[in-house]
N, C-alpha and C positions, 0 to 999 in steps of 0.2 A: 452444490459448485466445486467444477474442477481448477486449475492456476489457469487465470488468466492471462496470458501472456498481451502485452503491449509493446507495439513495433511499431516503428517512425513509416515514413512514406517510399521508402526501398525496400523494406520489409527486413531492417533492421531493429533486435529485440534491444529494448531500451530497459525493460522489466518487467518483473511479474507480481501478480496481486493472486496469494494463496487465501484460502478461508482456514483457519483456525477452531478450536474446540470454541464452543458457546456464541460462534457468528463471529466471533473476532475475524478480521480482513489485516493483513499486514503487507506491505512494499516491500520487492529488493530490488536493485539495480543490474543490470546485464551479467554481473562480476557474482552475483546473490549477496552484497551487501544490504545488509536491513536500513531500510529509508526513516520507514514508521509502518503504525497501527492505526486501523481501527475501530472503535468501541460500539457498538449499533444499543448496549443499552444506555448507556453512559452520550449517546452522538457526537462523541469527541475522538478527533485527530490528532494525535501525539509523535511528534519524528521520533527517531533513530535512543536520543537522550532520553525521551520521558518531557521533554516540554509541548505543551498544549500549541498547536496549529490553529486550531479553529474547531467548530460546530458542525458537524453532519463529515459525509466522508469526503476528503481531500485529500485523499494518499497519491490519485493522478500530479499534484501539486508540487508533490514532492522530489518528484524527476527531475 
């Protein structure tokens, strides 16, 4: 999977989701700041501080 760009209705970049090793995903805002990661093995999304956000892929909720 290549980077997935997330844009608003006007085409402005909001953030990107990138696939890491082991199938993990991370989301970064438009400035490149880490917002969180999703681990498919545990089915958990965690924020940039490592706190559990919830079960499942909730990365876009961190925008």
